C-alpha positions in Angstrom: 74.1 124.6 101.5 74.7 123.4 98.0 78.1 122.1 99.0 76.7 120.1 101.9 73.9 118.8 99.6 76.5 117.7 97.0 78.6 116.0 99.7 75.6 114.1 101.0 74.6 113.0 97.5 78.2 111.8 96.7 78.4 110.0 100.1 75.1 108.2 99.4 76.2 107.2 95.9 79.5 105.9 97.3 77.6 103.8 99.8 75.3 102.4 97.1 78.3 101.6 94.9 80.0 99.7 97.8 76.8 97.8 98.4 76.5 96.8 94.7 80.1 95.7 94.6 79.9 93.8 97.9 76.8 92.0 96.8 77.9 91.1 93.3 81.6 90.6 93.4 82.8 87.0 94.2 85.3 87.6 96.9 83.6 87.2 100.3 85.8 84.2 101.1 89.3 83.5 99.6 90.9 80.1 99.8 94.6 79.7 98.9 95.5 76.1 98.9 99.1 75.0 98.3 99.6 73.9 94.7 96.1 74.8 93.6 94.3 77.8 92.1 93.0 80.4 94.4 89.3 79.9 95.0 87.0 82.9 95.5 83.6 82.2 97.1 80.8 84.7 97.2 77.2 84.4 98.2 76.2 82.4 95.1 79.3 80.9 93.5 82.7 79.5 94.2 85.2 80.3 91.4 88.7 79.5 90.4 89.2 79.3 86.6 85.5 78.2 86.4 82.5 79.0 88.6 80.2 76.5 90.3 77.2 77.2 92.5 77.5 77.0 96.3 76.6 73.4 97.0 73.2 72.9 98.7 72.5 76.6 98.7 68.8 75.9 98.1 68.4 73.6 101.1 67.7 74.1 104.8 71.3 73.5 105.5 72.2 76.8 103.9 69.5 78.9 105.6 72.2 81.3 106.9 73.5 81.8 103.4 70.0 82.5 102.2 69.6 85.1 105.0 72.8 86.8 103.9 71.8 86.8 100.3 68.4 88.3 101.1 69.6 91.0 103.4 72.4 92.1 101.1 70.0 92.4 98.2 67.5 94.2 100.4 70.1 96.6 101.6 71.1 97.4 98.1 67.5 98.0 97.0 66.7 100.1 100.1 69.8 102.2 99.5 68.7 102.9 95.9 65.1 103.6 96.9 66.2 106.0 99.7 68.3 107.9 97.1 65.3 108.3 94.8 63.0 109.3 97.7 65.6 111.9 98.8 65.6 113.4 95.3 61.8 113.5 95.3 61.7 115.0 98.8 64.3 117.6 97.8 61.8 119.2 95.4 58.5 118.4 97.3 59.2 119.3 100.9 58.5 122.7 102.3 61.4 124.8 103.8 62.5 123.4 107.2 61.0 120.0 106.9 63.1 117.0 107.6 64.0 114.2 105.3 62.7 111.7 107.8 61.4 109.1 105.3 64.7 109.0 103.5 66.5 108.6 106.8 64.4 105.7 107.9 64.9 103.8 104.6 68.6 104.4 104.7 68.9 103.3 108.3 67.0 100.1 107.4 69.6 99.5 104.6 72.3 99.9 107.2 70.6 97.4 109.5 70.3 94.9 106.6 74.0 95.2 105.9 74.9 94.8 109.5 72.7 91.7 109.8 74.2 90.1 106.6 77.8 90.8 107.6 77.3 89.6 111.1 75.5 86.4 110.1 78.3 85.7 107.6 80.9 86.2 110.3 79.2 83.9 112.7 78.1 81.1 110.3 80.6 81.0 107.5 81.6 77.4 108.4 78.0 76.2 108.3 77.5 76.6 104.5 81.1 76.3 103.1 82.3 72.9 102.1 84.9 71.3 104.2 87.7 71.9 101.7 86.8 75.7 101.6 86.8 76.3 105.4 90.5 77.1 105.6 90.4 80.5 104.0 90.3 84.2 104.8 87.8 87.0 104.4 87.8 88.6 101.0 87.4 92.1 99.7 83.6 91.9 99.2 83.2 91.0 102.9 85.4 94.0 103.9 83.4 96.3 101.5 80.2 95.1 103.2 81.5 96.1 106.6 82.7 99.4 105.2 79.3 100.1 103.6 77.6 99.6 107.0 79.0 102.7 108.7 78.6 104.7 105.5 74.9 103.9 105.1 74.4 104.4 108.9 76.1 107.9 108.7 74.2 108.7 105.6 70.9 107.9 107.3 71.9 110.0 110.3 72.8 112.9 108.1 69.3 112.8 106.6 67.8 112.8 110.1 69.6 116.1 110.9 69.4 117.6 107.4 67.0 120.5 107.0 66.0 122.1 103.8 67.2 125.6 104.1 67.1 128.7 101.8 
């Protein structure tokens, strides 16, 4: 049982680390223009040798971007909260009770990641400048999609996990 518990904890921590990196790192969108520096765009900044904020990110025109920002931050917070709730429930629950509250929080984190990555996929052209639209998805975008099934599986593991002797 301790091996399963250690695996679940490591799996949860790996999902949290992926969420942190996907949210913070500036490689959601990569633009390689001929004769120019590579531009990395994330949810807040576009960077080559210097960084500048995403233009009009505070206006109604970038409502999709604000949705992505909010849901990725919420997913990261929910993933961390579910880990702390899991640790608390580990010592407080009676034998045989389920980690239902932890599972619900982790599944909400998975839902937030899915929403953020899906909205980014569908609406990336609505908030990127015209000169940044000819690019490719970056590593942070891929990490966000990888963290979705990880948080989903982690939440499902908590649903079926029972505290045993």
